[in-house]
N, C-alpha and C positions, 0 to 999 in steps of 0.2 A: 427370837424366830421360832423356836421349838414349840411355843404356845399356840402358834397359828399353823405350823406345817406338820403334816402327818408323815410325809415321805419326801426326802430330798435325794435326787440322783444327780451326781456331778461327774461329767466326762467319763461315764462308765464304759468299759471295754472288756471283752472276753475273747481271748485267742486260744484256739486249740491247735495242737501239733498233729498233723495228719501224716501217718507213715504208710508207704506203699506196701511194705512187707514186714513181718515180725523181725526179720534180720536187720532192717533199717533201725528199728527201735533199739535193738541190742547195740548196734554201732553207735547210735546217739548216746547211749548210756556209758559206753566204754571209751570210745576214741577221743572225744573232747578232753577228757582228763589226761590222756596220754599226750595229746598235742600241747596242752598247757604246760605239762612237765617238760616237754622238749622245746618249748618256746616257739612253736609253730602256729600259724593262723588257723582259726577254727573253721570247720566245715560242717554244715548242718545236713542231717539226713532226713529231714522232714520238710513239709510245706505248711505254711501258716494258713489257718482259716479263722477269720474274725467273725464270730457269731454276733458280736455286738461291738460297735465302735463309736466312741465319743457321744454317748447318749446323755442328755441332761434335761431334767424337768423337775418341777415341784408339784406336790399334791397337797392342797390345803385340807385341814380337818373339815369333815362333813361333805367333801366333794365325792362325786362318783365319776371316775375316769374310765373311759373305754379305750381298749388297746386293740387295734385291728391290723391286719397284714396277712400276706400269703404265708403258707407253710414254709418254714425255713427263714422267716424274716427276723427272728430273734425274740419273739414274744415270750416263749417259755423260758428261754435263758434269762431274760430280764426279770421275770417273776421269781425264778429260783434264787437269783442274787438278792432281790428285795426281801425274800423270805429267809435268807441266810443259809440255804442249802447248797449254794454254789459260790465259790470265791471269785472275785473279779481279777482280771489281769492288771487293770489300772483303773483309776477313778475310785469313787466310793459311794456307798448308799447309807443314808442316815434315816432311821425310822423312829417314830415316837408313839409309844403305846403298844398294846398287845396285838400281834398280828396272827390271824387264823387264815389258813390257806386250804383251798380245795383245788389241787393241781392235777397231775396225772391220775388216771383212774386207779384207786386203791393205793396210791402212794402213802407211805407211813403205816400201812397195815402189815402185820406179820401174818402170812397166810395160814400158818400152823396154829395160831391163837384163835380162840373163839371170839365172837362178836363182843361179848362182855369184856374179855381181857383186852381187846383192842380199844374199846371205849376208854377203859381206865388208863391204858398206856398213852393214847393220843391226847386225852384231856390233861394228863400229867405233863406231857411235853409242852402243852400250851399254857401251863402255869397254874392249873387248878390243884388244890390239895386233895388228899384222899377223902376228907370229910366233905368237901365241896362236890366232889364227883358222886359220893354216896347220895347226897341230897338231891342231885339233878339226874341221877341215873334213870329213874322211872320216866321222867319227862323226855330224855333222850330216846329211850326205847319206844315210847309212844309216838314221837315225831318220826322216827325211822319206819315204824310200822312193818317190821319184818317178822313179827310173831316169835315162834319158838326157835327160829334160826339164830336168835341172839346167843344161844348156847352152843351153836355149831361152829366148826372151824371156818374161817373166812374163805379158805380155798374152795369151799362148797357153794359160795355165793354166786349169783349172777351179777353181771355188771351193774344192773339197776339196783340190786340190793346193796352193793358196795357204796354206790353214790348216796343212797338213802342213809346209810349208817355214818358215812363221812360227813355229810351235810348236817345230820342231826347233832354230831359232836360240835362242829364249829358254830352251830346256832345256839349253843348253850354254854359257851366259855367266856361270855362277856368281853368279846374282842372289841378293840378300837378300830381295827382295819381288817376288812375281808378281802382276800385275793381269790378270784374265781376264774379258772381257766377251762372254758368249754365243757365243764363237767355236767352241767345241767342239760346237755344235749342227750344224755342217757337217762332213761327212766320214763315212767308213764305220765300221762298228762295231769292226773290228779296230784301226784307228788310234785311235779314241776310247778303247778299252781300254788301249792303249799309253800314251796321255796320262794316263789315270786312274792307272795304275801309277806313272808318273813323279810325278804330283801327290801321291800318298799318301806316297811316299818324301820328296819335298820338304817336305811339311807337318810332318815330324818335327822339322825344324830351322828351316825358313824361314817367312816370313809371306806370306799369300795374301789378296787381295781378289777375291772370286768373285761375279760378277754373273750371274744366271740367272733365267729364268721357271719353271724346273723346280724346284719346291719340294722334291721328293723328293731331288734332288741337293744342294740347299742344306742340308737337314736331315741328310743323310749326311755331308757334308764339314765343315760349319762349327761353330765353337765359339760364335759369336754372330751375330745377324742384325740388319741395319739396314733398315727399311722406309721408302723415300722416296716421298712423295706431294706433287705440286705443288711440288717444290723444297725441301721441308722434311722433317725426320725425324719420321715419324708414330709409329713404334714402334721400340724397340731392346730386345733381350733374347735369351732362350733360343730356339734355332731352332724347336723344336716349337711353342711358344706363339705366336711371331710369325707363322709360316707358316700356322697355323690361323686366326688373325685375318685374315690376308691373303686366304685362301680364302673366308672368310665375306664379306669386303668385295667380292670379285670377283662373288659371286652377288648381293649387294645391288645392285651397279651394273647387273647384267643384268636383275634381276626385281623390284627395289624392296626396301624395308625388311623384314627378317626379323621374324617374330613371336618372342616369347620362348618358351622351353620351358614347356609346360603340364604341371605335375606332377599326377599322379592317384594314387588308391589302387589300386595294381596287384594287391594281394592278392585283390581281389574281381572281377577281370576274367574269371576262369575259365581263365586261361592258366597258372596256377601248377601245377606238377607236382612230386611228391616227388622229392627229389634222391637219386641212387644213387651210391655210391662205387665206381668201376670198378676200383680197385686189387685188390679181392678176387678178380677174375676172372683175375689173372695171377700167375704164380709169381715171387716176388722173388728171382731168381737172380743178380742183379748190381747193384752200387751205381751202375752206369753207365746203368741203364734210364732212358729219357727220361720221367720223371714230370712232368706238367704240372698244376699246381694252378689250378683255374678259380674265379674269384670271381663273385658274382652280378651280373646285369645292373643297371647304375646308371642309372635314369631321369633322375637329376639331373645327369648328365655334361654338359659343355659341348656346346651344339648351336646350330644356326641353320636357317633355312628360312622359306618363305612360310606354313607352318602349315595348308595344305590337307589334310595327313595327318600322322600322328604314329607313330613307332615306339614300341610299347607293351611289347614283350617281345623279348629276344634270349637264346637259350640254345643250349647244345651238348648233343646227345642221342646215345645209343647206338642200336643196332639195335632195341631194344625201346621206343624213345622215352622212355627214362628220362633225366632231366637228369643231367649229369655234373659232379661236383665235382673229379674227377681224370681225366686222359686220359694214355694212354701214347703217346708219339710213334711214328708209323708205323701206327697203328690207324685204322680207318674211323670217321668222326664225321659228324654231321648238324648243321649250323648252321641254326637256325630263327629267322626274323625275322617278327614279327607286327606288323601295321600297322592303325591305326584311321583310316578316311577321314572327313574333315570336309567334303568336297565330292566331286562325281563325278569319278572318275579313269578316263579312257578308254584310256590306255596307260601304266599304272604300271610303273615300273622299280625293283626292289629290288636293292641291291648291298652289297658289303662289301670291306674291306681288312683284312688282318692286318699289323700294324706292329710294328717292334722299338722299343726304348726311345728311340731317336733320332727316332722318327716316320717312319722309312723304310718304305715299303710293300714287304712281302716277297711277298705274293701276294693275289689277290682275284678276284672275278668279279661279274657281275650277270645279271639275267634277260632282258635285252633281246633277245639273239640267239635264245634258246630259244623266246621267245614273239613273235617278230617277225611271224609270219604269223597268229597267233591270240592277240591281246592278252586278258589276263584283266581285264575291266573291273570296277570296284568303285563302287557307288553311295554317295552321302553317308550316313554313319552306319554303313556296313558295315565288316567286317574283311577283311583279305587277309593270306595267310601264304605265305612262301617258304622252301623247304628247299634247302640246298646240301650235298650229300653228297660228301665227299672224304677222302683219307687225309692225316691230319695229318703234316706233315714232322717230321723230327727237328730239334729246336731247341737251339742252345747255351744254357747256363744264363743266365738273366736274365729281365727283365720284358717282356711283350708285351701288345698290346691289339688289339681288333677294333672298327673303325669301320664303322657301317652307315648306309644312307641310303635314302630313298624319294623318287623323282622321278616326273614325268609327262611323257611326250613320247617323243623319240627319243634315241639315243646322242649325236647332235650337238646337237640343239636340245631342251632340256627345262627344266622348272620344278622347282627343288629345293625340296621341301616340308619335309623334315626330315633333316638331316645331323647325326648324333650322334657326336662324337668319343669314343673310348675307352668304348664301350658296355659292353664286357666286358674286364676285365683278367685275364690269366693269367700264371703264373710257371713257367718251366722250372727245376725244382729240381736236376736233375742230367742229364747228357747225355754220350753218347759222341762227340758232334761237337766237334772241336777246331779246325777251320778252316771258313771260309765262313759265310754268313748262315744257311743251313739245310742239313740233311742229308736224304738219301732212303734208305729201306731198300733194301739190295742184294738182287736176286733170287738172285745167286750170286756167290761170290768164290773163285777157284781160283788155285793156284800149283803148278808142277811143274818138275822138272828135264827138260831137253831133251837 
């Protein structure tokens, strides 16, 4: 089994003793011994808090596993026990290969030591010999890119500099397993992109445990996701499915239980328009033309929300307001979202995301900024419609979806009434895009001899 498994967690639990006062801690230390000597029943002076309870899973070599959950759900406790810095109350963890971890900011650093001294100390803890550290030191310093600060005490570093140095070390210790806990949320965009490039290369052969509140990153990177809630595994499975359930739970916590999607006969709402095939408007001069096949709006797609309003139609239109069954990448389109209000909406916000097959948001927008000074109110029983006109990017071949939502409030504080996943599915049948998530039409491309 160890030849295929990188991490095995079996019925893992961690219990902490919570004392109300320091006096209770002293009582617990002294009195149970006296009671045992007197043959009297024990009395506990603490309450138990189970940070983790009965968690079991396996991580195969080469997998990238995302771990999500609210603060206090047990994520950091789990990672610390996997890394061996915390002992379990019961159960066990078995790991195979060298583990390198980037946990709490600056953990493992001695603030009085210089950056150089901390590099040698951390790399030695991770199993490198002094000669190996000597040979890689210049590469580590170059990766961290903190300049002369490498000779300064770590206590003088900013949070971003600490992350740079910590990540630079774990990137050069030939680890078999990387454990990363939210650390990449700190630091500038250039360094984050450098880390992402390293991670993508590492993921081809190595194993990664990736903890993040950014579900887009989790869906982009991970093969599987584990959702921890109150110290237990609440869901485990495909990233897209688990992250969508997590998002629904997030809104339920903020605004109460969501209503179920109410299905209606949309053929009689008056919003149905004859579909036009746009392909006839273009000359089929190349098999690389970015033909996007659009499927009809699915009112039964997975959704959640308070139910004060409902998305009743989503469609893509051309300039003549004809529904499109096909789109050519690079052309102007109109995404129209129609909503039925079941209560008064004083500040409605309609928005959308275009997502790839992994559920990663490629682009999107909403109406908040455009109508910040002049909200379009909608009374109970009324309908409200939003149009988003944009040039459809060139998309690599594959499946895509559009998620739409109606909320009421502000960008920061709002009540989510209806969020519908994968309202429209569309498929890029062919494309000239060979790299990147999307492509854009070039205004001009030139080349000449000088």
